[in-house]
C-alpha positions as CSV (number, residue, x, y, z in Angstrom):
1,M,87.6,18.2,-173.8
2,T,88.2,16.9,-170.3
3,D,85.3,17.3,-167.9
4,P,86.6,19.4,-165.0
5,A,83.7,18.2,-162.9
6,T,85.1,14.6,-162.9
7,S,88.8,15.3,-163.2
8,P,91.0,14.5,-160.2
9,A,92.0,17.2,-157.8
10,P,95.4,18.8,-158.4
11,P,98.3,16.9,-156.7
12,G,99.5,18.5,-153.6
13,D,103.3,18.7,-154.5
14,D,105.5,21.8,-154.6
15,E,105.5,21.8,-158.4
16,T,101.8,22.5,-158.7
17,P,101.2,26.2,-159.3
18,R,99.2,27.7,-156.5
19,C,97.9,31.1,-155.5
20,A,100.2,32.9,-153.1
21,A,97.2,33.3,-150.7
22,C,95.3,30.0,-151.0
23,P,95.6,26.5,-152.5
24,A,93.6,27.5,-155.7
25,P,95.4,27.6,-159.0
26,P,96.6,31.1,-160.0
27,L,95.6,33.0,-163.1
28,P,97.8,32.4,-166.2
29,D,101.3,33.9,-165.8
30,E,100.3,35.3,-162.4
31,D,100.8,34.3,-158.7
32,A,97.2,35.0,-157.5
33,C,93.9,33.3,-158.2
34,L,90.8,35.2,-159.3
35,A,89.7,35.8,-155.8
36,H,93.0,37.2,-154.6
37,A,94.1,39.0,-157.8
38,H,94.6,42.7,-157.9
39,P,91.3,44.4,-158.7
40,T,92.6,45.7,-162.0
41,L,93.8,42.2,-163.1
42,R,90.5,40.7,-161.9
43,A,88.5,43.3,-163.9
44,T,90.6,42.6,-167.0
45,T,90.1,38.8,-166.6
46,L,86.3,39.2,-166.1
47,A,86.1,41.5,-169.2
48,A,88.0,38.9,-171.3
49,W,85.6,36.2,-170.1
50,A,82.5,38.3,-170.7
51,A,83.7,39.0,-174.3
52,G,84.0,35.2,-174.9
53,H,87.8,35.1,-175.1
54,Q,88.3,32.6,-172.3
55,R,86.6,30.4,-169.7
56,L,86.0,31.9,-166.3
57,P,89.0,30.7,-164.3
58,A,87.3,30.1,-160.9
59,A,88.3,26.5,-160.2
60,G,89.2,25.9,-156.6
61,I,88.7,29.5,-155.4
62,T,86.7,30.8,-152.5
63,V,83.8,32.8,-153.9
64,S,82.7,35.5,-151.5
65,A,79.4,37.3,-151.8
66,D,81.3,40.4,-153.2
67,L,83.2,38.4,-155.8
68,L,80.0,36.7,-156.9
69,T,78.3,40.1,-157.3
70,E,81.3,41.3,-159.3
71,I,81.2,38.2,-161.6
72,R,77.4,38.6,-162.2
73,A,77.9,42.3,-162.9
74,A,80.6,41.6,-165.4
75,A,78.5,39.0,-167.3
76,P,76.6,40.2,-170.3
77,A,72.8,40.3,-169.9
78,D,70.0,39.0,-172.1
79,D,67.0,41.0,-173.2
80,E,65.3,40.4,-169.8
81,G,68.4,41.6,-167.9
82,H,69.4,38.1,-166.7
83,A,73.1,37.4,-166.4
84,Q,74.6,35.1,-169.1
85,L,77.3,33.0,-167.4
86,C,78.8,31.2,-170.3
87,E,81.8,28.9,-170.1
88,V,82.3,29.0,-166.3
89,D,84.5,26.7,-164.3
90,F,83.7,26.6,-160.6
91,T,85.2,23.1,-160.1
92,R,85.9,22.6,-156.4
93,A,85.1,26.2,-155.7
94,T,83.8,27.2,-152.2
95,F,80.7,29.4,-151.8
96,G,79.3,30.8,-148.6
97,D,75.6,31.1,-147.6
98,H,73.0,32.6,-150.0
99,A,75.1,32.1,-153.1
100,G,72.7,33.4,-155.7
101,F,72.6,32.2,-159.3
102,G,68.8,32.5,-159.7
103,V,67.4,33.2,-163.2
104,A,71.0,33.3,-164.6
105,T,71.6,31.6,-167.9
106,F,74.5,29.2,-168.3
107,G,75.9,28.0,-171.6
108,D,77.2,24.5,-172.3
109,H,79.8,23.0,-170.0
110,A,79.0,24.8,-166.8
111,W,81.2,23.1,-164.2
112,F,80.5,23.0,-160.5
113,G,81.9,19.6,-159.8
114,G,83.2,19.2,-156.3
115,A,82.1,22.7,-155.3
116,T,81.0,23.4,-151.8
117,F,77.9,25.6,-151.1
118,G,76.6,26.9,-147.8
119,D,73.0,27.2,-146.9
120,H,70.4,28.6,-149.3
121,A,72.3,28.1,-152.5
122,G,70.0,29.6,-155.1
123,F,69.7,28.4,-158.7
124,D,65.9,28.9,-158.9
125,G,64.9,29.7,-162.4
126,A,68.4,29.3,-163.8
127,T,68.9,27.9,-167.3
128,F,71.7,25.5,-168.2
129,G,72.9,24.3,-171.5
130,D,74.2,20.8,-172.2
131,H,76.7,19.1,-169.8
132,A,76.0,21.0,-166.6
133,G,78.2,19.3,-164.0
134,F,77.5,19.3,-160.3
135,D,79.1,15.9,-159.7
136,G,80.5,15.6,-156.2
137,A,79.2,19.0,-155.1
138,T,78.2,19.6,-151.5
139,F,75.2,21.8,-150.6
140,G,74.0,23.0,-147.3
141,D,70.3,23.3,-146.3
142,H,67.7,24.8,-148.6
143,A,69.5,24.4,-151.9
144,G,67.1,25.6,-154.6
145,F,66.8,24.5,-158.2
146,G,63.1,25.3,-158.5
147,V,61.9,25.8,-162.1
148,A,65.5,25.5,-163.3
149,T,66.0,24.3,-166.9
150,F,68.8,21.9,-167.8
151,G,69.9,20.7,-171.2
152,D,71.2,17.2,-171.9
153,H,73.7,15.4,-169.6
154,A,73.0,17.2,-166.4
155,G,75.2,15.6,-163.7
156,F,74.7,15.5,-159.9
157,G,76.4,12.2,-159.4
158,G,77.7,11.9,-155.8
159,A,76.4,15.3,-154.8
160,T,75.4,15.9,-151.2
161,F,72.4,18.0,-150.3
162,G,71.3,19.2,-146.8
163,D,67.7,19.3,-145.7
164,H,65.0,20.9,-147.9
165,A,66.7,20.6,-151.3
166,R,64.2,21.7,-153.9
167,F,63.9,20.8,-157.6
168,D,60.3,21.7,-157.9
169,G,59.2,22.3,-161.5
170,A,62.8,21.7,-162.8
171,T,63.1,20.5,-166.4
172,F,65.9,18.2,-167.5
173,G,66.9,17.1,-170.9
174,D,68.1,13.6,-171.7
175,H,70.4,11.7,-169.3
176,A,70.0,13.5,-166.0
177,R,72.3,11.8,-163.5
178,F,71.8,11.7,-159.7
179,R,73.8,8.5,-159.2
180,G,75.1,8.2,-155.6
181,A,73.6,11.6,-154.6
182,T,72.6,12.0,-150.9
183,F,69.7,14.2,-149.9
184,G,68.8,15.2,-146.4
185,D,65.2,15.4,-145.1
186,H,62.3,16.8,-147.1
187,A,63.8,16.8,-150.5
188,R,61.3,17.9,-153.2
189,F,61.0,17.2,-156.9
190,D,57.3,18.3,-157.4
191,G,56.5,18.7,-161.0
192,A,60.0,17.9,-162.3
193,T,60.3,16.7,-165.9
194,F,63.0,14.4,-167.4
195,G,63.8,13.4,-170.9
196,D,64.9,9.9,-172.0
197,H,66.8,8.8,-168.9
198,A,66.7,9.9,-165.3
199,Q,69.3,8.1,-163.1
200,F,69.0,8.0,-159.3
201,D,71.0,4.7,-158.8
202,E,72.3,4.3,-155.3
203,A,71.0,7.7,-154.3
204,T,69.8,8.3,-150.7
205,F,66.8,10.3,-149.5
206,G,66.2,11.3,-145.9
207,R,63.0,11.3,-144.1
208,G,60.0,13.0,-145.6
209,G,61.4,13.1,-149.1
210,R,58.9,13.5,-151.9
211,V,60.3,12.5,-155.3
212,G,57.6,13.8,-157.6
213,P,55.3,14.0,-159.2
214,V,58.0,13.4,-161.8
215,L,57.3,13.0,-165.5
216,A,60.0,11.0,-167.4
217,R,59.4,10.4,-171.1
218,G,61.7,7.5,-171.0
219,T,63.3,5.5,-168.2
220,V,63.8,6.2,-164.5
221,T,66.4,4.0,-162.8
222,L,66.5,3.7,-159.0
223,A,68.9,0.8,-158.6
224,G,70.0,0.6,-155.0
225,L,68.2,3.8,-154.1
226,V,67.4,4.3,-150.4
227,L,64.1,6.1,-149.5
228,D,63.3,6.8,-145.8
229,S,59.6,7.2,-145.1
230,G,58.8,9.1,-148.2
231,V,56.6,9.3,-151.3
232,L,57.7,8.5,-154.9
233,V,55.4,9.7,-157.6
234,V,56.5,8.9,-161.1
235,A,54.9,8.9,-164.5
236,A,57.2,7.2,-167.0
237,R,57.6,4.5,-169.6
238,E,59.9,2.4,-167.5
239,L,61.0,2.4,-163.8
240,W,63.8,0.0,-163.0
241,A,64.6,-0.2,-159.3
242,P,66.5,-3.4,-158.6
243,G,67.9,-3.4,-155.1
244,L,65.6,-0.5,-154.0
245,R,65.6,-0.1,-150.2
246,L,62.6,1.4,-148.5
247,I,62.9,2.3,-144.9
248,G,59.8,3.1,-142.9
249,S,56.4,3.7,-144.4
250,C,56.7,4.5,-148.1
251,Q,54.4,5.0,-151.1
252,L,55.3,4.3,-154.7
253,R,52.7,6.0,-156.9
254,V,53.8,4.9,-160.4
255,G,51.8,5.5,-163.6
256,W,52.0,3.7,-166.9
257,A,55.5,2.4,-166.3
258,R,56.9,-1.1,-166.5
259,V,58.3,-1.6,-163.0
260,D,61.2,-3.8,-161.9
261,L,61.6,-4.3,-158.1
262,S,64.0,-7.2,-158.3
263,E,66.0,-7.6,-155.0
264,A,64.1,-4.7,-153.5
265,D,63.6,-4.4,-149.8
266,C,59.9,-3.8,-149.2
267,S,59.8,-5.3,-145.7
268,A,58.6,-2.0,-144.3
269,P,54.9,-0.9,-145.0
270,T,55.0,-0.1,-148.7
271,V,52.2,0.7,-151.1
272,L,52.6,0.4,-154.9
273,A,49.7,2.0,-156.7
274,P,48.9,4.3,-159.7
275,P,49.0,8.1,-159.0
276,S,45.9,10.0,-158.3
277,G,44.4,12.7,-160.5
278,A,45.8,15.3,-158.0
279,D,49.3,13.8,-158.3
280,L,49.2,14.2,-162.1
281,E,47.8,17.7,-162.1
282,G,50.1,20.0,-164.1
283,L,52.1,17.2,-165.7
284,A,52.1,17.2,-169.5
285,V,51.5,13.4,-169.8
286,P,51.7,12.3,-173.5
287,T,48.2,11.4,-174.8
288,E,49.5,8.3,-176.6
289,W,50.2,6.7,-173.2
290,G,46.4,6.1,-172.9
291,A,44.0,6.4,-170.0
292,D,45.0,3.3,-168.0
293,T,47.5,4.6,-165.4
294,R,48.2,1.3,-163.8
295,P,51.8,0.4,-163.4
296,R,52.9,-3.0,-164.9
297,L,55.0,-4.7,-162.3
298,E,57.5,-6.9,-164.2
299,S,59.6,-8.5,-161.5
300,L,59.8,-9.2,-157.7
301,R,62.6,-11.7,-158.1
302,G,64.6,-11.9,-154.9
303,A,62.6,-9.0,-153.3
304,D,61.4,-9.0,-149.7
305,V,57.7,-8.2,-150.0
306,A,56.7,-8.7,-146.4
307,G,55.3,-5.1,-146.3
308,L,54.3,-4.6,-149.9
309,A,50.7,-3.9,-150.9
310,C,49.9,-3.7,-154.6
311,N,46.7,-1.7,-155.3
312,D,45.4,-1.5,-158.9
313,V,48.7,-3.0,-160.3
314,D,48.9,-4.9,-163.6
315,L,50.7,-8.2,-162.6
316,T,50.3,-9.8,-166.1
317,G,54.0,-10.2,-166.6
318,C,55.3,-10.2,-163.0
319,R,58.0,-12.7,-162.1
320,F,57.6,-13.9,-158.5
321,A,60.3,-16.6,-158.4
322,G,62.8,-16.0,-155.6
323,A,60.7,-13.4,-153.8
324,H,60.8,-13.6,-150.0
325,H,57.7,-13.6,-147.7
326,L,55.4,-13.9,-150.8
327,D,52.6,-15.2,-148.6
328,A,52.5,-11.7,-147.0
329,L,52.0,-9.8,-150.3
330,R,48.8,-7.8,-150.4
331,M,46.9,-7.5,-153.8
332,D,43.9,-5.3,-153.8
333,G,41.8,-3.4,-156.3
334,A,42.1,-4.1,-160.1
335,T,45.2,-6.2,-159.7
336,G,45.1,-8.4,-162.8
337,F,46.9,-11.5,-164.0
338,A,47.1,-12.9,-167.5
339,G,44.6,-15.6,-168.5
340,P,45.1,-18.8,-170.6
341,P,45.0,-18.5,-174.4
342,R,41.7,-18.3,-176.2
343,P,40.6,-21.4,-178.1
344,R,41.4,-21.4,-181.8
345,R,38.7,-22.3,-184.3
346,W,41.2,-23.3,-187.0
347,P,43.0,-25.6,-187.5
348,P,40.8,-28.0,-185.6
349,S,43.8,-30.0,-184.4
350,R,44.8,-27.0,-182.2
351,W,41.3,-26.3,-180.8
352,R,41.3,-26.5,-177.0
353,R,39.3,-24.6,-174.4
354,W,41.3,-23.7,-171.3
355,S,39.7,-23.1,-168.0
356,S,39.5,-19.3,-167.2
357,R,41.8,-18.3,-164.4
358,G,44.7,-16.1,-163.5
359,V,48.1,-17.4,-164.7
360,L,51.5,-16.5,-163.4
361,A,54.2,-15.4,-165.8
362,E,56.4,-18.4,-164.7
363,E,53.7,-20.8,-165.8
364,R,53.2,-19.1,-169.1
365,Q,57.0,-19.2,-169.7
366,W,57.1,-23.0,-168.8
367,R,54.1,-23.9,-171.0
368,A,55.4,-21.9,-173.9
369,T,58.5,-24.2,-174.1
370,R,56.3,-27.3,-174.4
371,P,55.0,-27.9,-178.0
372,R,52.1,-30.0,-176.8
373,W,50.3,-26.8,-175.6
374,H,49.4,-24.6,-178.5
375,G,48.7,-20.9,-178.1
376,W,50.7,-20.2,-174.9
377,Q,52.9,-17.1,-175.2
378,P,55.8,-16.3,-172.8
379,P,55.8,-12.9,-171.1
380,S,57.8,-10.1,-172.6
381,P,61.5,-10.4,-171.5
382,L,62.8,-8.0,-169.0
383,E,65.8,-7.4,-171.2
384,P,65.1,-7.3,-175.0
385,G,66.4,-10.4,-176.8
386,K,67.1,-12.3,-173.5
387,P,64.2,-14.6,-172.8
388,D,63.7,-15.9,-169.2
389,E,64.8,-19.3,-168.2
390,P,61.8,-21.6,-167.5
391,V,61.0,-22.3,-163.8
392,S,60.3,-25.9,-162.8
393,P,56.7,-26.9,-162.2
394,A,57.5,-27.6,-158.5
395,R,58.7,-24.0,-158.0
396,V,55.8,-22.6,-159.8
397,A,53.5,-24.7,-157.6
398,G,55.2,-23.1,-154.6
399,L,54.6,-19.6,-155.9
400,Y,50.9,-20.4,-156.4
401,R,50.7,-21.8,-152.9
402,A,52.3,-18.7,-151.3
403,L,50.0,-16.3,-153.3
404,R,47.0,-18.5,-152.4
405,K,47.8,-18.1,-148.7
406,A,48.2,-14.3,-149.2
407,R,44.7,-14.2,-150.7
408,E,43.2,-16.4,-148.0
409,D,44.7,-14.2,-145.2
410,A,43.0,-11.2,-146.9
411,K,39.7,-13.1,-146.8
412,D,39.5,-13.4,-150.5
413,E,38.5,-17.0,-151.0
414,P,37.3,-16.6,-154.6
415,G,40.6,-15.0,-155.5
416,A,42.6,-17.7,-153.7
417,A,40.7,-20.4,-155.8
418,D,42.6,-19.4,-159.0
419,F,45.9,-19.8,-157.3
420,Y,44.9,-23.2,-155.9
421,Y,43.9,-24.3,-159.4
422,G,47.3,-23.2,-160.7
423,E,49.1,-25.0,-157.9
424,M,47.2,-28.2,-158.7
425,E,48.0,-27.8,-162.4
426,M,51.7,-27.6,-161.7
427,R,51.6,-30.6,-159.4
428,R,49.8,-32.6,-162.1
429,H,52.4,-31.8,-164.7
430,D,55.4,-32.1,-162.4
431,P,57.5,-35.1,-163.7
432,D,59.2,-35.5,-160.4
433,R,56.1,-36.5,-158.6
434,P,55.0,-40.1,-158.3
435,R,53.1,-41.4,-161.3
436,A,50.2,-42.6,-159.1
437,E,49.8,-39.2,-157.6
438,R,49.7,-37.6,-161.0
439,W,47.0,-40.1,-162.1
440,I,44.9,-39.2,-159.2
441,L,45.3,-35.5,-160.0
442,H,44.4,-36.1,-163.6
443,A,41.1,-37.7,-162.5
444,Y,40.4,-35.0,-160.0
445,W,41.0,-32.4,-162.7
446,A,38.9,-34.2,-165.3
447,L,35.9,-34.9,-163.0
448,A,35.7,-31.7,-160.9
449,G,38.4,-29.2,-162.0
450,Y,40.1,-29.7,-158.6
451,G,36.8,-29.1,-156.8
452,L,36.6,-25.6,-158.4
453,R,34.6,-26.2,-161.6
454,A,30.9,-26.9,-160.8
455,S,30.1,-27.3,-164.5
456,R,32.6,-30.0,-164.9
457,A,31.3,-31.9,-161.9
458,F,27.7,-31.6,-163.0
459,T,28.6,-32.8,-166.5
460,A,30.4,-35.8,-165.1
461,L,27.4,-36.5,-162.9
462,A,25.0,-36.3,-165.9
463,V,27.3,-38.7,-167.9
464,V,27.4,-41.2,-165.1
465,V,23.6,-41.0,-164.7
466,A,23.0,-41.5,-168.4
467,A,25.5,-44.3,-168.7
468,G,24.0,-46.0,-165.7
469,A,20.5,-45.7,-167.0
470,I,21.4,-47.3,-170.4
471,V,23.2,-50.2,-168.8
472,L,20.4,-50.9,-166.3
473,W,17.7,-50.7,-169.0
474,T,19.5,-53.0,-171.3
475,V,21.3,-55.7,-169.1
476,G,20.7,-54.7,-165.5
477,L,17.1,-55.8,-164.9
478,G,16.1,-59.3,-163.7
479,P,12.7,-60.9,-163.1
480,A,10.2,-59.7,-160.6
481,L,10.8,-60.2,-156.9
482,A,9.6,-63.4,-155.3
483,G,5.9,-63.3,-154.3
484,Q,5.3,-60.2,-156.5
485,P,3.1,-60.2,-159.6
486,P,4.8,-59.8,-162.9
487,A,6.3,-56.3,-163.2
488,E,5.2,-53.9,-165.9
489,P,7.8,-53.2,-168.5
490,L,10.0,-50.1,-167.5
491,S,10.6,-47.3,-170.0
492,F,14.0,-45.6,-170.4
493,A,12.6,-42.5,-168.7
494,D,11.8,-44.6,-165.7
495,M,15.4,-45.9,-165.6
496,V,16.8,-42.3,-165.8
497,L,14.7,-41.3,-162.9
498,Y,15.8,-44.4,-161.0
499,T,19.5,-43.7,-161.6
500,I,19.1,-40.1,-160.6
501,A,17.5,-41.1,-157.4
502,T,20.1,-43.8,-156.8
503,A,22.9,-41.3,-157.4
504,S,21.4,-38.8,-155.0
505,P,22.2,-38.9,-151.2
506,V,18.6,-40.0,-150.4
507,G,18.6,-43.2,-152.6
508,A,15.9,-44.7,-154.8
509,S,12.8,-46.7,-154.0
510,P,12.8,-50.4,-155.1
511,L,11.8,-51.2,-158.7
512,G,9.9,-54.3,-157.8
513,R,12.4,-56.3,-159.9
514,T,15.6,-58.0,-159.2
515,L,18.9,-56.7,-160.6
516,T,21.4,-58.7,-162.4
517,S,25.0,-58.8,-161.2
518,T,25.8,-56.1,-163.7
519,G,22.9,-54.0,-162.5
520,E,23.9,-54.5,-158.9
521,A,27.4,-53.3,-159.7
522,I,26.0,-50.2,-161.5
523,R,23.7,-49.4,-158.5
524,I,26.7,-49.6,-156.1
525,A,28.8,-47.4,-158.4
526,L,26.0,-44.9,-158.6
527,R,25.6,-44.8,-154.8
528,F,29.3,-43.9,-154.5
529,T,30.0,-41.7,-157.5
530,G,26.8,-39.7,-157.4
531,P,27.2,-38.1,-153.9
532,V,30.9,-37.5,-154.6
533,L,30.3,-35.7,-157.8
534,L,27.5,-33.7,-156.4
535,G,29.7,-32.8,-153.4
536,F,32.4,-31.6,-155.8
537,A,29.8,-29.4,-157.6
538,L,28.5,-27.9,-154.4
539,L,32.0,-27.3,-153.1
540,A,32.9,-25.5,-156.3
541,L,29.8,-23.3,-156.1
542,R,30.6,-22.6,-152.4
543,G,34.2,-21.6,-153.3
544,R,33.0,-19.0,-155.8
545,V,30.5,-17.3,-153.4
546,K,32.3,-17.8,-150.1
547,R,32.9,-14.5,-148.2
């Protein structure tokens, strides 16, 4: 069956049958449309429709208030006295102000595609079957669909709404479409519920719009949607919004969902955060979703994040490559990143303990493609079965550097330290960097963890002190100094204390004995390496507690 809501308008040639009084198509075998037919003919047509013998032939007509009252009066009523408007075709019909369909029941295939409504069009409490079509319809101000119920495949694609359009408490089945719809100011969707797929691609909301709180049991798509100074509150499994454009100050309160903001324009002040308890009040959120309401941001590729603040957002699998103004991104609250893999006890050949830190998805993807590092798992792909292409170490280092600056600008020095560690790791493994630089970075990593791991620096200092004490005790000591009585034999404990003092900034007292050339070399090495390693350790401690 052809969908009247999406079928083209009748051609305007002389062969197209038209009503004698208007451009609407006439009734079968007549020269007048339903609106201009003789009252007897109209009554007969309405009776045949009410009996289920034909679809209501109202396409293209002008529906006056009196005609609408006559149609509702002719319709059969349910047990509660509500009109049952089954098999209606109002494609490209024109309604005046206060067109009332409230609490009416529509069957499947209710067509209003291309229809024009004046102000205060009322569908509050109406019930629609499957395939309700409002594609391309135009509504004036205060269009009401509050508490309306739609079956599967409800279509509002390309519809235009004036100010104060309301869908509060509306319930949609699977595949609700608002693609390309335009809403005026103060559009409301409070408490609306969607099935598997709610599509708002390329829709436009005016100022003060509040989309939600909306519950979608599947996916909400907002590709190319324009939101002007509004609030979006969504609880869903997935929210895909590539190309989302936010104008003015906006809030995205998203719960549970995997979120894709690729190519989004968040240059205006924007907050991405989970919904509050008040936002979720009254929504029948599935219990299997769990108690953690944080959204999982999956991608900011190509997005402008100059005004974006992520509060309590899971960034474990977020892709940052290609994002603009990444150094201006704010990350507050319980905003978490993935960590390195845990060490494996068996087999021993794969045992390795990784330094604890936050790791970007791009680094995980790159390491997972290198067989030398066991245990690294790539992030879940954005599209099932289509893994991400690895990003080069140089680009990953740039991402860490931008995020580090964002943390430092927010006065979060401990948080910035993780990003600095990641940046240095990528520089150390970048094959395009000079080999000498990578050797230096390897030494810096091994001895001090890039100045961020105090335990590593203290361990290196202890090893240097112990090795120095052993060498001095065995081959580093010479005879007593000239003019001094023979020296007492020195124990190993004495040599340990001497090397500790030598490695400290204050230096050690003379032993009363000369040093061999080897011992003198050890003393000089201790005087240099000891303060350096101690400085690394203190720097690492300072970086973890700095305010």
